[in-house]
SETOR-767552 format. One line per 2 residues: number of its first residue (from 1); their letters; for each residue x negated, y negated, z negated of N, C-alpha, C. Coordinates in nm, 2 decimals. Example, Ala and Ser with C-alpha at 12.3 -4.5 7.8 and 13.67 -1.06 7.14 Angstrom:
REM residues 2
1 = AS = -1.32:0.57:-0.78:-1.23:0.45:-0.78:-1.32:0.33:-0.78; -1.28:0.22:-0.71:-1.37:0.11:-0.71:-1.29:0.00:-0.79
***
This chain:
REM residues 255
1 = MK = 2.20:3.50:5.16:2.04:3.39:5.25:2.00:3.33:5.22; 1.85:3.31:5.12:1.79:3.33:5.11:1.70:3.18:5.22
3 = LI = 1.64:3.07:5.18:1.53:3.00:5.27:1.46:3.00:5.13; 1.24:2.97:5.16:1.21:2.94:5.06:1.15:2.82:5.23
5 = LH = 1.15:2.70:5.06:1.15:2.54:5.21:1.06:2.53:5.11; 0.92:2.43:5.25:0.84:2.36:5.16:0.83:2.20:5.25
7 = IW = 0.87:2.13:5.18:0.96:2.01:5.22:0.82:1.91:5.18; 0.83:1.79:5.22:0.77:1.76:5.17:0.76:1.62:5.09
9 = RQ = 0.72:1.56:4.95:0.82:1.50:4.90:0.76:1.34:4.88; 0.77:1.22:4.91:0.67:1.11:4.89:0.84:1.02:4.88
11 = AN = 0.81:0.93:4.74:0.90:0.90:4.68:0.91:0.77:4.79; 0.82:0.60:4.77:0.76:0.57:4.89:0.74:0.51:5.00
13 = AA = 0.69:0.44:5.05:0.61:0.42:5.17:0.45:0.39:5.10; 0.46:0.36:5.00:0.36:0.32:4.92:0.24:0.38:4.83
15 = AP = 0.34:0.51:4.79:0.35:0.62:4.70:0.32:0.71:4.78; 0.17:0.88:4.78:0.15:0.88:4.73:0.26:1.05:4.84
17 = GK = 0.18:1.15:4.90:0.32:1.24:4.90:0.24:1.33:4.92; 0.26:1.47:4.86:0.28:1.62:4.87:0.44:1.77:4.90
19 = MM = 0.39:1.86:4.92:0.43:1.91:4.98:0.49:2.02:4.87; 0.66:2.01:4.80:0.71:2.08:4.68:0.80:2.22:4.76
21 = RY = 0.78:2.29:4.63:0.83:2.42:4.75:0.95:2.44:4.65; 1.03:2.53:4.74:1.22:2.53:4.67:1.25:2.62:4.73
23 = EA = 1.33:2.73:4.63:1.43:2.84:4.69:1.53:2.78:4.72; 1.56:2.78:4.85:1.75:2.72:4.90:1.79:2.93:4.91
25 = AG = 1.93:2.93:4.80:2.03:3.05:4.82:2.07:3.04:4.86; 2.22:3.14:4.86:2.40:3.07:4.91:2.36:3.01:4.96
27 = LS = 2.28:3.00:5.12:2.31:2.97:5.24:2.36:3.09:5.36; 2.43:3.03:5.41:2.50:3.15:5.51:2.40:3.08:5.69
29 = ED = 2.44:3.21:5.74:2.34:3.23:5.86:2.42:3.10:5.99; 2.55:3.07:5.90:2.67:3.00:6.06:2.54:2.81:5.98
31 = MS = 2.51:2.79:5.91:2.52:2.71:5.86:2.39:2.60:5.90; 2.39:2.49:5.93:2.27:2.43:6.04:2.16:2.34:5.88
33 = ML = 2.10:2.38:5.99:1.96:2.36:5.88:1.94:2.21:5.73; 2.03:2.11:5.80:2.11:2.01:5.79:2.17:2.03:5.59
35 = EA = 2.32:2.12:5.65:2.31:2.15:5.54:2.32:2.29:5.48; 2.21:2.33:5.48:2.07:2.38:5.39:1.98:2.30:5.35
37 = LD = 2.02:2.16:5.38:1.93:2.09:5.30:2.03:2.04:5.22; 2.20:2.05:5.21:2.25:1.95:5.14:2.31:2.07:5.09
39 = VL = 2.27:2.13:5.10:2.36:2.29:4.92:2.15:2.29:4.84; 2.07:2.18:4.91:1.94:2.27:4.79:1.96:2.13:4.74
41 = NE = 2.03:1.98:4.79:2.08:1.90:4.69:2.17:1.91:4.63; 2.25:1.99:4.61:2.35:2.00:4.55:2.25:2.02:4.38
43 = EL = 2.14:2.17:4.42:2.13:2.22:4.31:2.00:2.10:4.24; 1.95:2.09:4.31:1.82:1.96:4.28:1.92:1.88:4.21
45 = IA = 2.00:1.82:4.23:2.08:1.69:4.17:2.15:1.77:4.00; 2.25:1.88:4.07:2.28:1.95:3.96:2.17:1.99:3.76
47 = RG = 2.11:1.97:3.80:1.91:2.01:3.76:1.88:1.84:3.72; 1.91:1.78:3.74:1.87:1.61:3.70:1.75:1.62:3.84
49 = EE = 1.75:1.62:3.96:1.60:1.61:4.06:1.64:1.54:4.14; 1.54:1.44:4.15:1.57:1.36:4.27:1.62:1.48:4.40
51 = PV = 1.66:1.46:4.49:1.71:1.54:4.61:1.63:1.50:4.71; 1.63:1.57:4.81:1.55:1.50:4.94:1.59:1.46:5.01
53 = AF = 1.53:1.33:5.02:1.61:1.27:5.15:1.55:1.25:5.30; 1.70:1.26:5.33:1.65:1.28:5.57:1.75:1.21:5.57
55 = EH = 1.72:1.15:5.75:1.78:1.09:5.83:1.94:1.13:5.82; 2.09:1.17:5.88:2.23:1.11:5.96:2.29:1.11:5.98
57 = DC = 2.34:1.14:6.08:2.49:1.06:6.07:2.58:1.13:6.18; 2.57:1.17:6.27:2.71:1.20:6.38:2.69:1.40:6.30
59 = RE = 2.56:1.39:6.29:2.54:1.59:6.34:2.59:1.62:6.39; 2.60:1.56:6.50:2.66:1.62:6.66:2.59:1.61:6.77
61 = GI = 2.40:1.61:6.80:2.32:1.62:6.80:2.34:1.50:6.93; 2.37:1.33:6.86:2.42:1.25:6.96:2.32:1.15:6.93
63 = CG = 2.29:1.09:6.74:2.23:1.01:6.70:2.10:1.00:6.70; 2.04:1.13:6.66:1.91:1.12:6.67:1.82:1.09:6.57
65 = SC = 1.88:1.07:6.45:1.84:1.02:6.36:1.85:1.10:6.28; 1.84:1.30:6.29:1.81:1.38:6.20:1.60:1.43:6.20
67 = GM = 1.55:1.39:6.24:1.45:1.48:6.28:1.37:1.52:6.17; 1.34:1.59:6.22:1.22:1.63:6.11:1.09:1.77:6.21
69 = MI = 1.02:1.78:6.13:0.91:1.95:6.17:0.95:1.95:6.16; 0.96:2.05:6.20:1.06:2.25:6.10:0.93:2.33:6.12
71 = NG = 0.79:2.40:6.12:0.71:2.42:6.04:0.61:2.42:6.17; 0.62:2.32:6.21:0.53:2.17:6.34:0.59:2.20:6.44
73 = VA = 0.65:2.21:6.43:0.78:2.16:6.58:0.91:2.12:6.64; 0.89:2.02:6.67:0.96:1.90:6.64:1.14:1.95:6.70
75 = HG = 1.19:1.92:6.58:1.37:1.93:6.54:1.39:2.09:6.55; 1.24:2.19:6.55:1.23:2.35:6.46:1.20:2.42:6.69
77 = PS = 1.26:2.56:6.62:1.21:2.68:6.75:1.32:2.66:6.81; 1.47:2.64:6.83:1.51:2.61:6.93:1.48:2.51:6.99
79 = RA = 1.52:2.48:7.09:1.46:2.43:7.26:1.61:2.36:7.25; 1.58:2.25:7.28:1.70:2.10:7.39:1.84:2.15:7.24
81 = TT = 1.81:2.17:7.13:1.79:2.13:7.03:1.78:2.07:6.92; 1.90:1.91:6.85:1.87:1.87:6.72:1.84:1.94:6.61
83 = TC = 1.82:1.81:6.53:1.84:1.94:6.29:1.87:2.00:6.29; 2.03:1.82:6.29:2.15:1.87:6.29:2.26:2.07:6.32
85 = QL = 2.19:2.01:6.48:2.27:2.17:6.52:2.14:2.27:6.50; 2.11:2.30:6.50:1.98:2.43:6.43:2.04:2.55:6.35
87 = TL = 2.13:2.65:6.37:2.14:2.71:6.28:2.05:2.82:6.18; 2.06:2.89:6.09:2.04:2.93:6.00:1.94:3.08:6.10
89 = RH = 2.07:3.10:6.21:2.06:3.21:6.23:1.95:3.17:6.32; 1.88:3.10:6.32:1.71:3.10:6.40:1.59:3.24:6.28
91 = FR = 1.63:3.20:6.18:1.60:3.23:6.08:1.59:3.32:6.09; 1.48:3.41:5.95:1.49:3.52:5.88:1.57:3.51:5.74
93 = DG = 1.58:3.57:5.64:1.68:3.58:5.48:1.52:3.58:5.50; 1.52:3.49:5.35:1.35:3.48:5.26:1.25:3.38:5.31
95 = QE = 1.21:3.40:5.50:1.13:3.37:5.52:1.15:3.18:5.46; 0.98:3.12:5.46:0.87:3.00:5.44:0.94:2.93:5.58
97 = LY = 0.97:2.76:5.45:0.94:2.76:5.66:0.90:2.59:5.59; 0.83:2.50:5.65:0.78:2.39:5.59:0.85:2.25:5.67
99 = LE = 0.89:2.16:5.62:0.99:1.96:5.71:0.87:1.89:5.65; 0.88:1.82:5.75:0.74:1.80:5.71:0.86:1.60:5.81
101 = PW = 0.82:1.54:5.78:0.91:1.41:5.85:0.78:1.34:6.01; 0.80:1.29:6.05:0.76:1.27:6.22:0.63:1.20:6.20
103 = RA = 0.55:1.27:6.10:0.38:1.19:6.14:0.30:1.11:6.29; 0.34:0.92:6.26:0.29:0.86:6.37:0.25:0.74:6.32
105 = RA = 0.12:0.67:6.36:0.12:0.58:6.24:0.29:0.45:6.26; 0.29:0.45:6.39:0.43:0.35:6.41:0.56:0.41:6.39
107 = FP = 0.61:0.49:6.31:0.66:0.53:6.27:0.61:0.62:6.05; 0.54:0.50:6.03:0.55:0.48:5.79:0.66:0.53:5.79
109 = VL = 0.67:0.64:5.68:0.77:0.73:5.56:0.77:0.65:5.50; 0.95:0.60:5.54:1.03:0.58:5.47:1.06:0.66:5.26
111 = KD = 1.04:0.75:5.28:1.10:0.79:5.15:1.12:0.98:5.21; 1.06:1.11:5.17:1.02:1.18:5.19:1.06:1.26:5.32
113 = LV = 1.13:1.26:5.39:1.12:1.35:5.51:1.21:1.22:5.64; 1.21:1.08:5.55:1.25:0.95:5.66:1.13:0.88:5.67
115 = VD = 1.16:0.89:5.80:1.09:0.78:5.84:1.15:0.67:5.89; 1.03:0.49:5.89:1.11:0.39:5.97:1.10:0.39:6.18
117 = RA = 1.20:0.44:6.20:1.17:0.42:6.38:1.20:0.32:6.36; 1.16:0.19:6.34:1.24:0.06:6.40:1.16:0.03:6.60
119 = AF = 1.04:0.08:6.58:0.97:0.04:6.71:1.01:0.06:6.76; 1.15:0.19:6.72:1.17:0.22:6.91:1.29:0.02:6.93
121 = DR = 1.39:0.03:6.85:1.46:-0.01:6.86:1.40:-0.16:6.93; 1.26:-0.21:6.87:1.15:-0.34:6.91:1.13:-0.24:7.08
123 = IV = 1.15:-0.19:7.07:1.11:-0.15:7.26:1.19:-0.20:7.39; 1.38:-0.15:7.29:1.45:-0.17:7.39:1.44:-0.31:7.39
125 = AA = 1.44:-0.34:7.25:1.50:-0.51:7.24:1.36:-0.60:7.37; 1.30:-0.54:7.36:1.25:-0.57:7.46:1.25:-0.61:7.66
127 = GG = 1.29:-0.53:7.60:1.37:-0.54:7.78:1.49:-0.60:7.81; 1.54:-0.69:7.76:1.59:-0.81:7.76:1.77:-0.69:7.77
129 = YV = 1.87:-0.76:7.87:1.93:-0.76:7.91:2.01:-0.68:8.02; 2.06:-0.73:8.12:2.13:-0.71:8.21:2.18:-0.79:8.32
131 = SV = 2.19:-0.91:8.34:2.22:-0.96:8.47:2.39:-0.95:8.51; 2.47:-1.01:8.50:2.60:-0.95:8.51:2.69:-1.11:8.56
133 = PT = 2.66:-1.08:8.67:2.82:-1.26:8.69:2.95:-1.23:8.57; 3.00:-1.34:8.57:3.04:-1.40:8.43:3.20:-1.38:8.50
135 = GS = 3.32:-1.41:8.43:3.51:-1.34:8.49:3.49:-1.18:8.46; 3.54:-1.12:8.55:3.67:-0.98:8.48:3.59:-0.87:8.49
137 = AP = 3.53:-0.80:8.46:3.48:-0.66:8.57:3.50:-0.64:8.63; 3.38:-0.55:8.69:3.38:-0.58:8.88:3.47:-0.40:8.86
139 = DG = 3.55:-0.35:8.99:3.58:-0.18:8.96:3.51:-0.10:8.94; 3.53:-0.03:8.88:3.42:0.10:8.88:3.34:0.13:9.01
141 = NA = 3.41:0.16:9.11:3.39:0.21:9.28:3.31:0.10:9.33; 3.32:-0.01:9.29:3.34:-0.15:9.37:3.13:-0.15:9.42
143 = IP = 3.10:-0.11:9.31:2.92:-0.08:9.35:2.88:0.06:9.35; 2.82:0.04:9.52:2.80:0.18:9.55:2.70:0.28:9.49
145 = VP = 2.68:0.40:9.45:2.62:0.47:9.33:2.54:0.56:9.42; 2.44:0.63:9.46:2.49:0.71:9.52:2.39:0.89:9.43
147 = KD = 2.44:0.94:9.51:2.49:1.10:9.37:2.34:1.12:9.31; 2.22:1.07:9.39:2.14:1.17:9.29:2.10:1.11:9.20
149 = DA = 2.08:0.94:9.29:2.07:0.77:9.16:2.07:0.84:9.06; 2.25:0.81:9.05:2.32:0.83:8.91:2.34:0.98:8.89
151 = ER = 2.34:1.13:8.92:2.29:1.22:8.82:2.12:1.18:8.66; 2.03:1.12:8.83:1.90:1.10:8.79:1.93:0.94:8.72
153 = AM = 1.98:0.87:8.76:2.04:0.81:8.56:2.08:0.80:8.49; 2.16:0.90:8.48:2.25:0.96:8.36:2.18:1.05:8.27
155 = DA = 2.04:1.19:8.33:1.98:1.26:8.34:1.82:1.14:8.20; 1.81:1.02:8.25:1.70:0.95:8.13:1.82:0.79:8.09
157 = AA = 1.96:0.81:8.10:2.02:0.79:8.01:2.03:0.90:7.84; 2.04:1.02:7.86:2.09:1.11:7.76:1.88:1.07:7.66
159 = CI = 1.90:1.03:7.67:1.77:0.96:7.55:1.86:0.90:7.47; 1.86:1.01:7.29:1.88:0.98:7.15:1.76:0.87:7.08
161 = GC = 1.64:0.86:7.15:1.57:0.77:7.03:1.58:0.91:6.92; 1.54:0.97:6.88:1.52:1.01:6.82:1.36:1.03:6.79
163 = GA = 1.31:1.04:6.89:1.14:1.07:6.81:1.11:1.17:6.82; 1.14:1.27:6.83:1.05:1.42:6.87:0.92:1.38:7.01
165 = CV = 1.00:1.30:7.02:0.88:1.31:7.19:0.68:1.25:7.11; 0.69:1.10:7.02:0.59:1.13:6.92:0.52:1.20:6.88
167 = AA = 0.64:1.31:6.81:0.59:1.32:6.71:0.53:1.50:6.73; 0.57:1.48:6.85:0.52:1.62:6.89:0.38:1.58:6.96
169 = CP = 0.31:1.45:7.05:0.28:1.47:7.10:0.15:1.37:7.04; -0.03:1.46:7.11:-0.07:1.46:7.01:-0.17:1.31:7.00
171 = NA = -0.09:1.25:7.06:-0.14:1.16:7.11:-0.08:1.01:7.01; 0.06:1.06:7.02:0.18:0.94:6.92:0.27:0.85:7.02
173 = SA = 0.24:0.97:7.11:0.23:0.83:7.27:0.45:0.85:7.27; 0.48:0.69:7.33:0.65:0.66:7.32:0.65:0.69:7.46
175 = AL = 0.54:0.70:7.57:0.57:0.68:7.74:0.76:0.77:7.77; 0.74:0.89:7.70:0.95:0.98:7.76:1.04:0.89:7.75
177 = FT = 0.98:0.85:7.59:1.14:0.76:7.52:1.10:0.58:7.65; 1.02:0.56:7.66:0.99:0.49:7.72:1.04:0.42:7.91
179 = GA = 1.05:0.51:7.91:1.07:0.59:8.04:1.12:0.56:8.07; 1.21:0.72:7.95:1.37:0.67:7.93:1.40:0.59:7.97
181 = KI = 1.42:0.53:7.92:1.52:0.37:7.91:1.49:0.28:8.01; 1.38:0.28:8.10:1.29:0.18:8.18:1.46:0.27:8.31
183 = TH = 1.38:0.40:8.35:1.44:0.51:8.45:1.56:0.45:8.49; 1.62:0.50:8.36:1.80:0.48:8.35:1.83:0.39:8.40
185 = LA = 1.78:0.21:8.37:1.85:0.06:8.42:1.74:0.11:8.57; 1.65:0.15:8.62:1.58:0.10:8.74:1.65:0.18:8.83
187 = LL = 1.73:0.30:8.85:1.83:0.33:8.93:1.94:0.29:8.96; 1.97:0.17:8.93:2.09:0.15:8.92:2.11:0.04:8.97
189 = PQ = 2.18:-0.02:9.07:2.23:-0.19:9.10:2.20:-0.29:9.02; 2.29:-0.28:8.93:2.35:-0.35:8.80:2.17:-0.40:8.71
191 = GQ = 2.06:-0.25:8.77:1.99:-0.28:8.65:1.84:-0.28:8.76; 1.84:-0.33:8.86:1.76:-0.46:8.98:1.70:-0.56:8.93
193 = PE = 1.79:-0.68:8.92:1.79:-0.89:8.89:1.63:-0.86:8.81; 1.64:-0.72:8.72:1.49:-0.74:8.62:1.42:-0.65:8.61
195 = RH = 1.40:-0.57:8.73:1.38:-0.37:8.65:1.20:-0.50:8.68; 1.18:-0.52:8.74:0.97:-0.49:8.71:0.99:-0.63:8.60
197 = ER = 1.02:-0.70:8.55:0.97:-0.78:8.42:1.03:-0.66:8.35; 1.16:-0.62:8.37:1.19:-0.54:8.20:1.05:-0.40:8.21
199 = AL = 1.05:-0.38:8.28:0.86:-0.26:8.30:0.78:-0.33:8.23; 0.74:-0.45:8.22:0.66:-0.47:8.25:0.68:-0.54:8.02
201 = RM = 0.75:-0.60:8.04:0.81:-0.61:7.85:0.81:-0.54:7.78; 0.85:-0.38:7.87:0.88:-0.28:7.70:0.72:-0.24:7.74
203 = VA = 0.69:-0.20:7.79:0.53:-0.10:7.81:0.50:-0.24:7.71; 0.45:-0.27:7.70:0.40:-0.45:7.60:0.44:-0.39:7.52
205 = QW = 0.53:-0.45:7.41:0.59:-0.37:7.32:0.57:-0.24:7.28; 0.53:-0.19:7.37:0.49:0.01:7.36:0.32:-0.05:7.29
207 = NL = 0.29:-0.10:7.36:0.10:-0.12:7.30:0.09:-0.20:7.26; 0.22:-0.27:7.16:0.26:-0.34:7.03:0.22:-0.31:6.91
209 = EG = 0.37:-0.16:6.99:0.45:-0.06:6.79:0.26:0.04:6.79; 0.21:-0.01:6.81:0.07:0.11:6.81:0.13:0.26:6.81
211 = FG = 0.20:0.29:6.95:0.17:0.42:7.01:0.06:0.45:7.08; 0.04:0.56:7.12:-0.05:0.63:7.20:-0.06:0.65:7.31
213 = SC = -0.16:0.62:7.37:-0.13:0.61:7.57:-0.06:0.78:7.61; -0.03:0.85:7.72:0.02:0.95:7.82:-0.11:1.03:7.85
215 = TN = -0.14:1.12:7.80:-0.27:1.14:7.92:-0.20:1.29:7.96; -0.05:1.38:7.99:0.02:1.43:8.07:-0.01:1.60:7.99
217 = IG = 0.08:1.62:7.91:0.00:1.72:7.78:0.18:1.74:7.81; 0.25:1.72:7.76:0.44:1.75:7.85:0.46:1.79:7.70
219 = EC = 0.38:1.80:7.58:0.51:1.82:7.48:0.57:1.77:7.44; 0.62:1.66:7.49:0.70:1.53:7.50:0.84:1.63:7.52
221 = EA = 0.79:1.64:7.66:0.88:1.77:7.74:0.96:1.92:7.66; 0.90:1.90:7.60:0.93:2.09:7.55:0.98:2.05:7.47
223 = VC = 0.99:1.92:7.38:1.09:1.95:7.20:1.16:1.87:7.23; 1.24:1.77:7.34:1.31:1.70:7.45:1.50:1.74:7.32
225 = PK = 1.51:1.63:7.30:1.65:1.77:7.25:1.74:1.75:7.33; 1.77:1.66:7.42:1.84:1.62:7.57:1.72:1.71:7.67
227 = GI = 1.65:1.74:7.67:1.57:1.80:7.82:1.60:1.66:7.94; 1.48:1.59:7.89:1.41:1.51:8.02:1.29:1.48:8.05
229 = GV = 1.30:1.47:8.16:1.15:1.54:8.19:1.10:1.42:8.22; 0.88:1.47:8.25:0.78:1.40:8.27:0.84:1.30:8.35
231 = EV = 0.91:1.36:8.49:0.95:1.23:8.61:0.88:1.12:8.54; 1.05:1.07:8.46:1.07:0.94:8.40:0.90:0.89:8.28
233 = IA = 0.82:0.96:8.34:0.69:0.85:8.29:0.66:0.84:8.39; 0.64:0.94:8.51:0.57:0.86:8.60:0.69:0.69:8.75
235 = AM = 0.81:0.78:8.65:0.88:0.66:8.76:0.88:0.54:8.68; 0.79:0.56:8.55:0.81:0.40:8.43:0.67:0.30:8.53
237 = NR = 0.60:0.51:8.57:0.36:0.40:8.49:0.46:0.29:8.75; 0.56:0.36:8.76:0.56:0.34:8.94:0.59:0.25:8.95
239 = DF = 0.67:0.21:8.81:0.77:0.00:8.74:0.65:-0.05:8.76; 0.59:-0.04:8.66:0.48:-0.08:8.62:0.34:-0.19:8.67
241 = LA = 0.32:-0.09:8.75:0.22:-0.09:8.82:0.27:-0.19:8.93; 0.34:-0.16:8.95:0.38:-0.32:9.11:0.48:-0.36:9.03
243 = AS = 0.54:-0.41:8.88:0.56:-0.52:8.89:0.38:-0.59:8.84; 0.28:-0.50:8.77:0.15:-0.59:8.79:0.08:-0.63:8.85
245 = WA = 0.08:-0.47:9.03:0.03:-0.60:9.07:0.18:-0.74:9.13; 0.34:-0.76:9.15:0.34:-0.87:9.12:0.36:-0.97:9.08
247 = ER = 0.32:-0.98:8.94:0.26:-1.08:8.89:0.17:-1.12:8.84; 0.06:-1.02:8.86:-0.09:-1.07:8.93:-0.14:-1.15:9.08
249 = DR = 0.00:-1.15:9.21:-0.03:-1.23:9.27:0.07:-1.34:9.32; 0.12:-1.33:9.19:0.23:-1.54:9.17:0.15:-1.58:9.05
251 = VH = 0.04:-1.49:9.00:-0.11:-1.54:8.87:-0.15:-1.65:8.99; -0.24:-1.61:9.07:-0.30:-1.64:9.21:-0.19:-1.77:9.26
253 = AG = -0.05:-1.70:9.38:-0.01:-1.80:9.48:-0.04:-2.01:9.36; 0.01:-1.92:9.27:0.00:-2.08:9.18:-0.14:-2.12:9.12
255 = A = -0.27:-2.04:9.19:-0.34:-2.09:9.10:-0.40:-2.17:9.30
***
């Protein structure tokens, strides 16, 4: 199997970039997209050329580091699939593919297909910690959680922070990511003490990082490899508004 790969090449964050054309031959339809890039890089190294830089870690759809645009779609044409899980059987022999990094001001390109997603880490860090009492860990069943809340919390916690939602959004919004992180803890008893303060801090950090606003286009949900729905954005908005009004009341009471 052979693929014609048009890949964004950029030496570093300050250098200009451009698309470069490569022919990757000797591929198998059972390979993943990352394995196809491995084959291409081996050929480039053998020719004394610079290999294509791309992120990867677990290659099991868990770490979220492998994201790239494939023919204009985050993670490629298969729904609920990360780039490392995307196999070449989704493409035709000889097909031309265009591979690009995430395009967002908050995700500056570091090299080739690698972008800096540290903005996500700062949003999570802004949320702070969950209050827990000292002493030994409580029994797993000591705090009852309604089944529906537990399932919704687990659905939100499935977010792997890959950034596909930002890359697919015309506004480069981080609403789905931030909403998932806020909603995950907001649904659990352990997340209640700092619930409103957490929402305020994380949304504030999202804005500081330069992400755009959500306008309910829904592209984020369409490309999310974990199938997280836009309802987490609605939940985040509810918590943020409630926290904002509570903060306003505290300020007026202090005045």
